[in-house]
DSSP file (Angstrom, degrees, kcal/mol; ACC not computed):
  #  RESIDUE AA STRUCTURE BP1 BP2  ACC     N-H-->O    O-->H-N    N-H-->O    O-->H-N    TCO  KAPPA ALPHA  PHI   PSI    X-CA   Y-CA   Z-CA
    1    1 A M     >        0   0    0      0, 0.0     4,-1.9     0, 0.0     5,-0.2   0.000 360.0 360.0 360.0 -40.9    8.0 -169.7   -7.5
    2    2 A Q  H  >  +     0   0    0      1,-0.2     4,-2.0     2,-0.2     5,-0.2   0.913 360.0  50.9 -61.0 -43.3    6.2 -166.4   -6.8
    3    3 A T  H  > S+     0   0    0      1,-0.2     4,-2.8     2,-0.2    -1,-0.2   0.869 106.4  55.1 -64.7 -38.9    6.1 -167.1   -3.1
    4    4 A E  H  > S+     0   0    0      2,-0.2     4,-2.6     1,-0.2    -1,-0.2   0.919 108.0  48.5 -62.7 -42.8    9.8 -167.9   -3.0
    5    5 A N  H  X S+     0   0    0     -4,-1.9     4,-2.6     2,-0.2    -2,-0.2   0.922 112.4  48.8 -61.2 -44.9   10.6 -164.5   -4.5
    6    6 A L  H  X S+     0   0    0     -4,-2.0     4,-2.5     1,-0.2    -2,-0.2   0.916 113.0  46.9 -60.1 -44.3    8.3 -162.8   -2.0
    7    7 A M  H  X S+     0   0    0     -4,-2.8     4,-2.6     2,-0.2    -2,-0.2   0.873 110.5  52.0 -71.8 -34.7    9.9 -164.6    0.9
    8    8 A D  H  X S+     0   0    0     -4,-2.6     4,-2.4    -5,-0.2    -1,-0.2   0.926 111.5  48.3 -63.4 -42.2   13.5 -163.9   -0.4
    9    9 A Y  H  X S+     0   0    0     -4,-2.6     4,-2.5     1,-0.2    -2,-0.2   0.915 111.6  49.3 -62.3 -42.5   12.4 -160.2   -0.6
   10   10 A A  H  X S+     0   0    0     -4,-2.5     4,-2.0     2,-0.2    -2,-0.2   0.886 111.3  48.9 -64.9 -40.3   11.0 -160.3    3.0
   11   11 A E  H  X S+     0   0    0     -4,-2.6     4,-2.7     2,-0.2    -1,-0.2   0.897 111.9  49.2 -67.0 -38.6   14.2 -162.0    4.3
   12   12 A S  H  X S+     0   0    0     -4,-2.4     4,-3.4     2,-0.2     5,-0.4   0.905 109.5  51.7 -65.3 -40.8   16.3 -159.4    2.6
   13   13 A A  H  X>S+     0   0    0     -4,-2.5     4,-2.2     2,-0.2     5,-0.7   0.879 111.2  48.3 -62.0 -38.7   14.2 -156.6    4.0
   14   14 A L  I  X>S+     0   0    0     -4,-2.0     5,-1.5     3,-0.2     4,-0.8   0.950 115.5  43.8 -62.4 -50.6   14.6 -158.1    7.5
   15   15 A D  I  <5S+     0   0    0     -4,-2.7     5,-0.5     1,-0.2     4,-0.4   0.954 126.2  30.5 -62.3 -50.5   18.3 -158.4    7.1
   16   16 A Y  I  <5S+     0   0    0     -4,-3.4     4,-0.3     3,-0.2    -3,-0.2   0.830 124.9  44.0 -82.1 -32.3   18.9 -155.1    5.6
   17   17 A G  I  X5S+     0   0    0     -4,-2.2     4,-2.4    -5,-0.4    -3,-0.2   0.991 124.9  25.4 -74.5 -68.8   16.1 -153.1    7.2
   18   18 A V  I  X<S+     0   0    0     -4,-0.8     4,-2.2    -5,-0.7    -3,-0.2   0.920 128.5  44.1 -68.3 -44.2   16.2 -154.2   10.8
   19   19 A M  H  ><S+     0   0    0     -5,-1.5     4,-2.6    -4,-0.4    -1,-0.2   0.908 113.9  51.3 -65.5 -41.6   19.8 -155.2   11.0
   20   20 A G  H  > S+     0   0    0     -5,-0.5     4,-2.5    -4,-0.3    -2,-0.2   0.911 110.1  49.3 -61.9 -42.6   20.8 -152.1    9.1
   21   21 A L  H  X S+     0   0    0     -4,-2.4     4,-2.5     2,-0.2    -2,-0.2   0.916 111.4  49.6 -63.4 -42.3   18.9 -149.9   11.5
   22   22 A L  H  X S+     0   0    0     -4,-2.2     4,-2.1     2,-0.2    -2,-0.2   0.891 110.6  49.4 -64.2 -39.7   20.5 -151.6   14.5
   23   23 A V  H  X S+     0   0    0     -4,-2.6     4,-2.2     2,-0.2    -2,-0.2   0.925 111.7  49.6 -63.8 -43.1   24.0 -151.1   13.0
   24   24 A L  H  X S+     0   0    0     -4,-2.5     4,-2.5     1,-0.2    -2,-0.2   0.908 109.2  52.2 -59.7 -42.4   23.1 -147.5   12.4
   25   25 A M  H  X S+     0   0    0     -4,-2.5     4,-2.3     1,-0.2    -1,-0.2   0.900 110.2  48.2 -61.3 -42.2   21.9 -147.1   16.0
   26   26 A S  H  X S+     0   0    0     -4,-2.1     4,-2.4     2,-0.2    -1,-0.2   0.887 110.7  50.5 -69.4 -36.9   25.2 -148.6   17.3
   27   27 A I  H  X S+     0   0    0     -4,-2.2     4,-2.6     2,-0.2    -2,-0.2   0.921 111.3  48.6 -67.8 -42.7   27.3 -146.3   15.2
   28   28 A V  H  X S+     0   0    0     -4,-2.5     4,-2.8     2,-0.2     5,-0.2   0.920 111.5  51.0 -59.9 -43.6   25.4 -143.2   16.4
   29   29 A T  H  X S+     0   0    0     -4,-2.3     4,-2.4     2,-0.2    -2,-0.2   0.931 112.5  44.6 -60.9 -47.1   25.8 -144.4   20.0
   30   30 A L  H  X S+     0   0    0     -4,-2.4     4,-2.5     2,-0.2     5,-0.2   0.920 113.8  50.4 -64.4 -43.7   29.5 -144.9   19.6
   31   31 A W  H  X S+     0   0    0     -4,-2.6     4,-2.5     1,-0.2    -2,-0.2   0.937 113.3  44.7 -62.7 -47.5   29.9 -141.6   17.8
   32   32 A L  H  X S+     0   0    0     -4,-2.8     4,-2.5     2,-0.2    -1,-0.2   0.870 111.6  53.3 -65.8 -36.3   28.0 -139.6   20.4
   33   33 A F  H  X S+     0   0    0     -4,-2.4     4,-2.4    -5,-0.2    -2,-0.2   0.942 111.8  45.1 -62.4 -46.7   29.8 -141.3   23.3
   34   34 A I  H  X S+     0   0    0     -4,-2.5     4,-2.5     2,-0.2    -2,-0.2   0.926 114.0  49.9 -60.9 -45.5   33.2 -140.4   21.9
   35   35 A E  H  X S+     0   0    0     -4,-2.5     4,-2.2    -5,-0.2    -2,-0.2   0.918 112.0  47.1 -60.2 -45.0   32.1 -136.9   21.2
   36   36 A R  H  X S+     0   0    0     -4,-2.5     4,-2.9     2,-0.2    -1,-0.2   0.899 111.2  50.6 -64.5 -43.8   30.7 -136.4   24.7
   37   37 A M  H  X S+     0   0    0     -4,-2.4     4,-1.8     2,-0.2    -1,-0.2   0.912 110.7  49.8 -64.7 -41.3   33.8 -137.8   26.3
   38   38 A M  H  X S+     0   0    0     -4,-2.5     4,-1.2    -5,-0.2    -1,-0.2   0.913 111.9  48.8 -62.2 -41.0   36.0 -135.5   24.3
   39   39 A F  H >X S+     0   0    0     -4,-2.2     4,-1.4     1,-0.2     3,-0.7   0.943 108.4  52.7 -62.0 -47.9   33.9 -132.6   25.3
   40   40 A Y  H 3< S+     0   0    0     -4,-2.9    -1,-0.2     1,-0.3    -2,-0.2   0.835 106.5  53.6 -59.0 -33.7   34.0 -133.5   29.0
   41   41 A K  H 3< S+     0   0    0     -4,-1.8    -1,-0.3     1,-0.2    -2,-0.2   0.824 115.4  40.0 -67.0 -30.7   37.8 -133.6   28.9
   42   42 A S  H << S+     0   0    0     -4,-1.2    -2,-0.2    -3,-0.7    -1,-0.2   0.573  87.9 113.3 -98.2  -8.5   37.9 -130.1   27.4
   43   43 A V     <  -     0   0    0     -4,-1.4     2,-0.6    -5,-0.1     3,-0.1  -0.386  49.7-158.4 -69.8 137.6   35.1 -128.5   29.5
   44   44 A R    >   -     0   0    0      1,-0.1     3,-1.9    -2,-0.1     4,-0.2  -0.929   3.2-164.2-116.3 106.5   36.2 -125.8   31.9
   45   45 A V  G >  S+     0   0    0     -2,-0.6     3,-1.5     1,-0.3    -1,-0.1   0.780  86.1  66.3 -64.3 -25.3   33.6 -125.4   34.6
   46   46 A E  G 3  S+     0   0    0      1,-0.3    -1,-0.3    -3,-0.1    -3,-0.0   0.658  89.3  67.2 -72.0 -12.0   35.0 -122.0   35.7
   47   47 A D  G <  S+     0   0    0     -3,-1.9     2,-0.4     2,-0.0    -1,-0.3   0.578  86.7  86.1 -80.3  -8.8   34.0 -120.5   32.2
   48   48 A Y    <   -     0   0    0     -3,-1.5     3,-0.1    -4,-0.2     0, 0.0  -0.790  54.8-170.0 -99.0 134.6   30.3 -120.9   33.2
   49   49 A D  S    S+     0   0    0     -2,-0.4     2,-0.4     1,-0.2    -1,-0.1   0.594  76.5  39.9 -94.3 -12.5   28.5 -118.2   35.1
   50   50 A H  S  > S-     0   0    0      1,-0.1     4,-1.5     0, 0.0     3,-0.3  -1.000  70.7-137.7-140.1 139.1   25.4 -120.2   35.7
   51   51 A R  H  > S+     0   0    0     -2,-0.4     4,-2.7     1,-0.2     5,-0.2   0.847 103.4  58.9 -60.4 -36.3   24.9 -123.9   36.6
   52   52 A D  H  > S+     0   0    0      2,-0.2     4,-2.3     1,-0.2    -1,-0.2   0.884 103.8  51.6 -64.5 -38.6   22.0 -124.3   34.2
   53   53 A N  H  > S+     0   0    0     -3,-0.3     4,-2.1     2,-0.2    -1,-0.2   0.911 111.2  48.0 -61.3 -42.4   24.1 -123.3   31.2
   54   54 A L  H  X S+     0   0    0     -4,-1.5     4,-2.7     1,-0.2    -2,-0.2   0.933 112.0  49.3 -64.0 -46.0   26.8 -125.8   32.2
   55   55 A E  H  X S+     0   0    0     -4,-2.7     4,-2.1     1,-0.2    -2,-0.2   0.871 108.1  53.1 -62.8 -37.4   24.1 -128.5   32.6
   56   56 A I  H  X S+     0   0    0     -4,-2.3     4,-0.5     2,-0.2    -1,-0.2   0.940 112.8  44.8 -61.8 -47.9   22.6 -127.8   29.2
   57   57 A D  H >< S+     0   0    0     -4,-2.1     3,-0.7     1,-0.2    -2,-0.2   0.902 114.3  49.5 -63.4 -41.3   26.0 -128.1   27.6
   58   58 A L  H 3< S+     0   0    0     -4,-2.7    -1,-0.2     1,-0.2    -2,-0.2   0.853 112.4  45.0 -68.6 -34.6   26.9 -131.3   29.5
   59   59 A T  H >X S+     0   0    0     -4,-2.1     3,-1.4    -5,-0.2     4,-0.6   0.407  79.5 131.8 -92.8   2.8   23.7 -133.1   28.8
   60   60 A N  T << S-     0   0    0     -3,-0.7    -3,-0.0    -4,-0.5    -4,-0.0  -0.377  83.1  -5.7 -58.8 125.0   23.6 -132.3   25.1
   61   61 A N  T 3> S+     0   0    0     -2,-0.1     4,-0.9     1,-0.1     3,-0.3   0.341  99.2 107.8  73.1  -2.3   22.9 -135.5   23.1
   62   62 A I  H <> S+     0   0    0     -3,-1.4     4,-1.8     1,-0.2    -2,-0.1   0.741  72.8  64.0 -77.8 -18.1   23.0 -138.0   25.9
   63   63 A G  H  X S+     0   0    0     -4,-0.6     4,-2.6     2,-0.2    -1,-0.2   0.847  96.7  57.4 -65.4 -34.8   19.2 -138.4   25.7
   64   64 A V  H  > S+     0   0    0     -3,-0.3     4,-2.4     2,-0.2    -1,-0.2   0.901 105.4  49.6 -64.7 -39.9   19.8 -139.8   22.2
   65   65 A I  H  X S+     0   0    0     -4,-0.9     4,-2.5     2,-0.2    -1,-0.2   0.910 111.7  48.8 -63.5 -42.4   22.0 -142.5   23.7
   66   66 A S  H  X S+     0   0    0     -4,-1.8     4,-2.1     2,-0.2    -2,-0.2   0.912 110.8  50.2 -63.4 -42.5   19.4 -143.3   26.3
   67   67 A T  H  X S+     0   0    0     -4,-2.6     4,-1.7     2,-0.2    -2,-0.2   0.900 111.4  48.2 -62.5 -42.7   16.7 -143.5   23.6
   68   68 A I  H  X S+     0   0    0     -4,-2.4     4,-2.5     1,-0.2     3,-0.2   0.940 111.5  51.2 -64.1 -46.2   18.8 -145.8   21.5
   69   69 A G  H  < S+     0   0    0     -4,-2.5    -2,-0.2     1,-0.2    -1,-0.2   0.862 114.4  42.2 -59.3 -37.5   19.5 -148.0   24.5
   70   70 A S  H  < S+     0   0    0     -4,-2.1     4,-0.2    -5,-0.1    -1,-0.2   0.719 120.9  40.6 -83.8 -20.9   15.8 -148.3   25.4
   71   71 A N  H  X S+     0   0    0     -4,-1.7     4,-1.9    -3,-0.2     3,-0.5   0.662  91.8  81.3-102.2 -20.3   14.5 -148.8   21.8
   72   72 A A  H  X S+     0   0    0     -4,-2.5     4,-2.5     1,-0.2     5,-0.2   0.884  90.9  53.0 -59.1 -39.0   17.1 -151.1   20.3
   73   73 A P  H  > S+     0   0    0      0, 0.0     4,-2.2     0, 0.0    -1,-0.2   0.882 108.2  52.0 -62.8 -32.9   15.5 -154.3   21.9
   74   74 A Y  H  > S+     0   0    0     -3,-0.5     4,-2.4    -4,-0.2    -2,-0.2   0.875 108.1  50.1 -69.4 -38.0   12.1 -153.3   20.4
   75   75 A V  H  X S+     0   0    0     -4,-1.9     4,-2.0     2,-0.2    -1,-0.2   0.935 112.4  48.2 -63.6 -44.9   13.7 -152.9   16.9
   76   76 A G  H  X S+     0   0    0     -4,-2.5     4,-2.0     1,-0.2    -2,-0.2   0.886 110.8  51.1 -62.6 -37.3   15.2 -156.4   17.5
   77   77 A L  H  X S+     0   0    0     -4,-2.2     4,-2.8     2,-0.2     5,-0.3   0.884 106.0  54.9 -67.9 -38.9   11.8 -157.7   18.6
   78   78 A L  H  X S+     0   0    0     -4,-2.4     4,-2.5     1,-0.2    -1,-0.2   0.925 108.9  48.8 -57.5 -45.8   10.2 -156.3   15.5
   79   79 A G  H  X S+     0   0    0     -4,-2.0     4,-2.6     2,-0.2    -2,-0.2   0.889 110.7  50.7 -60.6 -40.7   12.8 -158.2   13.4
   80   80 A T  H  X S+     0   0    0     -4,-2.0     4,-2.4     2,-0.2    -2,-0.2   0.930 111.2  46.6 -65.7 -46.3   12.0 -161.4   15.4
   81   81 A V  H  X S+     0   0    0     -4,-2.8     4,-2.7     1,-0.2    -2,-0.2   0.931 114.0  48.9 -61.6 -45.2    8.2 -161.1   14.9
   82   82 A T  H  X S+     0   0    0     -4,-2.5     4,-2.4    -5,-0.3    -2,-0.2   0.923 110.9  49.8 -60.1 -44.6    8.7 -160.4   11.2
   83   83 A G  H  X S+     0   0    0     -4,-2.6     4,-2.1     2,-0.2    -1,-0.2   0.882 111.5  48.3 -63.0 -39.9   11.1 -163.3   10.8
   84   84 A I  H  X S+     0   0    0     -4,-2.4     4,-2.6     2,-0.2     5,-0.2   0.897 110.4  52.1 -66.1 -42.0    8.6 -165.7   12.6
   85   85 A M  H  X S+     0   0    0     -4,-2.7     4,-2.7    -5,-0.2    -2,-0.2   0.924 109.2  49.7 -60.1 -43.1    5.8 -164.4   10.4
   86   86 A I  H  X S+     0   0    0     -4,-2.4     4,-2.6     2,-0.2    -2,-0.2   0.924 111.2  49.9 -60.7 -45.5    7.8 -165.1    7.3
   87   87 A T  H  X S+     0   0    0     -4,-2.1     4,-2.4     2,-0.2    -2,-0.2   0.931 113.6  44.1 -59.2 -48.6    8.6 -168.6    8.5
   88   88 A F  H  X S+     0   0    0     -4,-2.6     4,-2.6     2,-0.2     5,-0.2   0.887 112.3  52.5 -69.1 -38.5    5.0 -169.4    9.3
   89   89 A Y  H  X S+     0   0    0     -4,-2.7     4,-2.4    -5,-0.2    -1,-0.2   0.935 110.2  49.1 -60.2 -46.8    3.8 -167.9    6.0
   90   90 A T  H  X S+     0   0    0     -4,-2.6     4,-2.6     1,-0.2     5,-0.3   0.936 112.3  48.3 -59.1 -48.7    6.3 -170.0    4.1
   91   91 A L  H  X S+     0   0    0     -4,-2.4     4,-2.1     1,-0.2    -1,-0.2   0.890 112.7  47.2 -58.6 -41.3    5.2 -173.1    5.9
   92   92 A G  H  < S+     0   0    0     -4,-2.6    -1,-0.2     2,-0.2    -2,-0.2   0.857 113.2  49.1 -69.5 -35.5    1.5 -172.4    5.3
   93   93 A D  H  < S+     0   0    0     -4,-2.4    -2,-0.2    -5,-0.2    -1,-0.2   0.894 114.9  42.6 -71.1 -42.1    2.1 -171.7    1.6
   94   94 A V  H  < S-     0   0    0     -4,-2.6    -2,-0.2    -5,-0.2    -1,-0.2   0.879  92.7-148.8 -74.2 -37.5    4.2 -174.8    0.9
   95   95 A G     <  +     0   0    0     -4,-2.1     2,-0.4    -5,-0.3    -3,-0.1   0.393  63.8  96.6  83.3  -2.5    1.8 -177.0    2.9
   96   96 A A  S    S-     0   0    0     -5,-0.2     2,-0.8     2,-0.0    -1,-0.2  -0.923  74.5-124.6-118.4 145.0    4.6 -179.3    4.0
   97   97 A V        +     0   0    0     -2,-0.4     2,-0.6    -3,-0.1     3,-0.1  -0.788  28.3 179.4 -91.9 113.7    6.5 -179.3    7.2
   98   98 A D     >  -     0   0    0     -2,-0.8     4,-2.2     1,-0.1     3,-0.3  -0.935  16.4-159.4-115.7 110.5   10.2 -179.1    6.6
   99   99 A A  H  > S+     0   0    0     -2,-0.6     4,-2.7     1,-0.2     5,-0.2   0.855  91.1  56.5 -58.6 -35.6   12.2 -178.9    9.9
  100  100 A K  H  > S+     0   0    0      1,-0.2     4,-2.4     2,-0.2    -1,-0.2   0.930 108.5  45.8 -63.1 -44.9   15.2 -177.5    8.2
  101  101 A K  H  > S+     0   0    0     -3,-0.3     4,-2.3     2,-0.2    -1,-0.2   0.879 112.5  51.6 -65.0 -37.7   13.3 -174.5    6.8
  102  102 A I  H  X S+     0   0    0     -4,-2.2     4,-2.5     2,-0.2     5,-0.2   0.947 112.2  45.7 -64.1 -46.8   11.6 -173.9   10.2
  103  103 A M  H  X S+     0   0    0     -4,-2.7     4,-2.4     1,-0.2    -2,-0.2   0.899 112.6  49.8 -65.2 -40.1   14.9 -173.9   12.0
  104  104 A M  H  X S+     0   0    0     -4,-2.4     4,-2.0    -5,-0.2    -1,-0.2   0.912 112.3  48.6 -64.4 -41.8   16.5 -171.6    9.5
  105  105 A G  H  X S+     0   0    0     -4,-2.3     4,-1.9     2,-0.2    -2,-0.2   0.886 112.9  46.0 -66.2 -39.1   13.6 -169.2    9.7
  106  106 A L  H  X S+     0   0    0     -4,-2.5     4,-2.7     2,-0.2    -1,-0.2   0.870 110.3  54.0 -71.4 -35.0   13.6 -169.1   13.5
  107  107 A A  H  X S+     0   0    0     -4,-2.4     4,-1.6    -5,-0.2    -2,-0.2   0.903 108.6  49.9 -63.6 -40.2   17.4 -168.7   13.6
  108  108 A L  H  X S+     0   0    0     -4,-2.0     4,-1.0     2,-0.2    -2,-0.2   0.927 112.2  48.2 -59.5 -45.6   17.0 -165.7   11.3
  109  109 A A  H >X S+     0   0    0     -4,-1.9     4,-1.0     1,-0.2     3,-0.7   0.915 110.9  48.7 -63.6 -45.6   14.3 -164.2   13.5
  110  110 A L  H 3X S+     0   0    0     -4,-2.7     4,-2.4     1,-0.2    -1,-0.2   0.760  99.5  67.9 -70.6 -24.4   16.3 -164.7   16.7
  111  111 A K  H 3X S+     0   0    0     -4,-1.6     4,-2.2     1,-0.2    -1,-0.2   0.881  98.3  52.8 -59.1 -37.0   19.3 -163.1   15.1
  112  112 A A  H <X S+     0   0    0     -4,-1.0     4,-2.3    -3,-0.7    -1,-0.2   0.916 108.7  49.1 -66.3 -43.4   17.4 -159.8   15.1
  113  113 A T  H  X S+     0   0    0     -4,-1.0     4,-2.0     1,-0.2    -2,-0.2   0.932 111.3  48.9 -62.5 -45.4   16.6 -160.1   18.9
  114  114 A A  H  X S+     0   0    0     -4,-2.4     4,-2.5     1,-0.2    -1,-0.2   0.907 111.4  49.6 -61.1 -41.9   20.3 -160.8   19.7
  115  115 A M  H  X S+     0   0    0     -4,-2.2     4,-1.9     1,-0.2    -1,-0.2   0.900 107.2  55.0 -66.0 -39.1   21.4 -157.9   17.7
  116  116 A G  H  X S+     0   0    0     -4,-2.3     4,-2.1     1,-0.2    -1,-0.2   0.902 111.5  44.9 -58.5 -41.2   18.9 -155.6   19.4
  117  117 A L  H  X S+     0   0    0     -4,-2.0     4,-2.6     2,-0.2    -2,-0.2   0.888 108.5  56.2 -69.9 -40.3   20.3 -156.7   22.8
  118  118 A V  H  < S+     0   0    0     -4,-2.5    -1,-0.2     1,-0.2    -2,-0.2   0.844 113.4  41.9 -61.4 -34.5   23.9 -156.3   21.5
  119  119 A V  H  X S+     0   0    0     -4,-1.9     4,-1.2    -5,-0.2    -1,-0.2   0.872 115.0  50.1 -79.7 -38.0   23.1 -152.6   20.6
  120  120 A A  H  X S+     0   0    0     -4,-2.1     4,-2.4    -5,-0.2     5,-0.2   0.918 103.5  56.3 -70.4 -44.6   21.1 -151.8   23.7
  121  121 A M  H  X S+     0   0    0     -4,-2.6     4,-2.0     1,-0.2    -1,-0.2   0.934 110.5  41.7 -61.3 -49.4   23.5 -153.0   26.5
  122  122 A P  H  > S+     0   0    0      0, 0.0     4,-2.8     0, 0.0    -1,-0.2   0.854 112.6  56.2 -65.3 -30.4   26.5 -150.9   25.5
  123  123 A A  H  X S+     0   0    0     -4,-1.2     4,-2.6     2,-0.2    -2,-0.2   0.913 108.7  45.8 -65.5 -41.6   24.3 -148.0   24.9
  124  124 A I  H  X S+     0   0    0     -4,-2.4     4,-2.3     2,-0.2    -1,-0.2   0.896 113.2  50.2 -67.0 -39.9   22.9 -148.1   28.4
  125  125 A V  H  X S+     0   0    0     -4,-2.0     4,-2.3    -5,-0.2    -2,-0.2   0.943 111.7  48.6 -60.7 -48.6   26.4 -148.6   29.8
  126  126 A A  H  X S+     0   0    0     -4,-2.8     4,-2.6     1,-0.2     5,-0.2   0.916 110.4  51.2 -60.3 -44.8   27.6 -145.6   27.8
  127  127 A Y  H  X S+     0   0    0     -4,-2.6     4,-2.5     1,-0.2    -1,-0.2   0.905 110.2  48.9 -58.4 -42.9   24.7 -143.5   29.0
  128  128 A S  H  X S+     0   0    0     -4,-2.3     4,-1.9     2,-0.2    -1,-0.2   0.901 110.8  50.5 -65.2 -39.9   25.4 -144.4   32.6
  129  129 A I  H  X S+     0   0    0     -4,-2.3     4,-1.9     2,-0.2    -2,-0.2   0.922 113.3  45.7 -62.0 -46.2   29.1 -143.5   32.2
  130  130 A L  H  X S+     0   0    0     -4,-2.6     4,-2.2     1,-0.2    -2,-0.2   0.879 109.9  53.8 -69.3 -36.5   28.2 -140.1   30.7
  131  131 A L  H  X S+     0   0    0     -4,-2.5     4,-2.3    -5,-0.2    -1,-0.2   0.894 108.3  50.2 -63.8 -38.4   25.6 -139.4   33.3
  132  132 A R  H  X S+     0   0    0     -4,-1.9     4,-2.3     2,-0.2    -2,-0.2   0.904 109.0  51.9 -66.2 -39.7   28.2 -140.0   36.0
  133  133 A K  H  X S+     0   0    0     -4,-1.9     4,-2.4     2,-0.2    -2,-0.2   0.913 109.0  50.7 -59.5 -43.5   30.6 -137.6   34.2
  134  134 A V  H  X S+     0   0    0     -4,-2.2     4,-2.6     1,-0.2    -2,-0.2   0.923 109.9  49.9 -60.5 -46.0   27.9 -135.0   34.1
  135  135 A E  H  X S+     0   0    0     -4,-2.3     4,-2.1     1,-0.2    -1,-0.2   0.895 111.0  49.5 -61.5 -40.9   27.2 -135.4   37.9
  136  136 A K  H  X S+     0   0    0     -4,-2.3     4,-2.4     2,-0.2    -1,-0.2   0.913 112.0  47.0 -65.1 -44.5   30.9 -135.1   38.6
  137  137 A L  H  X S+     0   0    0     -4,-2.4     4,-2.1     2,-0.2    -2,-0.2   0.879 112.1  50.3 -66.8 -39.1   31.4 -131.9   36.6
  138  138 A L  H  X S+     0   0    0     -4,-2.6     4,-2.2    -5,-0.2    -1,-0.2   0.886 110.9  49.2 -65.5 -37.8   28.3 -130.3   38.1
  139  139 A T  H  X S+     0   0    0     -4,-2.1     4,-2.9     2,-0.2     5,-0.2   0.918 108.8  53.2 -65.0 -43.2   29.5 -131.1   41.6
  140  140 A K  H  X S+     0   0    0     -4,-2.4     4,-2.2     1,-0.2    -2,-0.2   0.908 109.9  48.5 -57.7 -42.3   32.9 -129.6   40.7
  141  141 A Y  H  X S+     0   0    0     -4,-2.1     4,-2.3     2,-0.2    -1,-0.2   0.913 110.7  50.6 -62.7 -43.7   31.0 -126.5   39.6
  142  142 A D  H  X S+     0   0    0     -4,-2.2     4,-2.5     2,-0.2    -2,-0.2   0.914 110.9  48.5 -62.5 -42.8   29.0 -126.4   42.8
  143  143 A V  H  X S+     0   0    0     -4,-2.9     4,-1.8     1,-0.2    -1,-0.2   0.914 111.3  50.5 -63.6 -41.9   32.2 -126.7   44.9
  144  144 A M  H  X S+     0   0    0     -4,-2.2     4,-1.7    -5,-0.2    -1,-0.2   0.886 110.6  49.4 -63.0 -40.3   33.9 -124.0   42.9
  145  145 A Q  H  X S+     0   0    0     -4,-2.3     4,-1.8     1,-0.2    -2,-0.2   0.898 108.3  53.4 -68.8 -39.7   30.9 -121.7   43.5
  146  146 A D  H  X S+     0   0    0     -4,-2.5     4,-1.0     1,-0.2    -1,-0.2   0.868 108.4  50.1 -62.2 -35.9   30.9 -122.4   47.2
  147  147 A K  H  < S+     0   0    0     -4,-1.8    -1,-0.2     1,-0.2     3,-0.2   0.866 108.3  52.9 -67.7 -37.1   34.6 -121.4   47.4
  148  148 A K  H  < S+     0   0    0     -4,-1.7    -2,-0.2     1,-0.2    -1,-0.2   0.866 107.3  52.6 -66.4 -36.9   33.8 -118.1   45.5
  149  149 A E  H  <        0   0    0     -4,-1.8    -1,-0.2     1,-0.2    -2,-0.2   0.751 360.0 360.0 -73.6 -23.4   31.0 -117.3   48.0
  150  150 A Q     <        0   0    0     -4,-1.0    -1,-0.2    -3,-0.2    -2,-0.2   0.495 360.0 360.0 -79.7 360.0   33.3 -117.7   51.0
């Protein structure tokens, strides 16, 4: 009975800890993506006197999106490893092989991996879109500066 409570706690920690962190990461990514897109729509390159100041403003917070995109699979993998450890520990403690318990434990573990990928892929796409917007606005600034020099 003691082991069942421990395993229930571990499964809850996996669900709420790893999955909660991945949901938080996806919300932060979406929020920053929307904020950056709104900023890019309102930015006036002619208001900047130096390219570096423009670049600093344009690239603000997009590194966070890149970091989330590159680390979400690892958070999912952490959940997978934890879920598999819980499954094996339960099997070892009970001493009997129950195929249903094994499959349920592995499915729980793989759910974390899938969620990590679901968070990472849109984050990387969002980062690429934002990076392209930054390049376009910086090019627009360069063209405007070239016209001023002529």
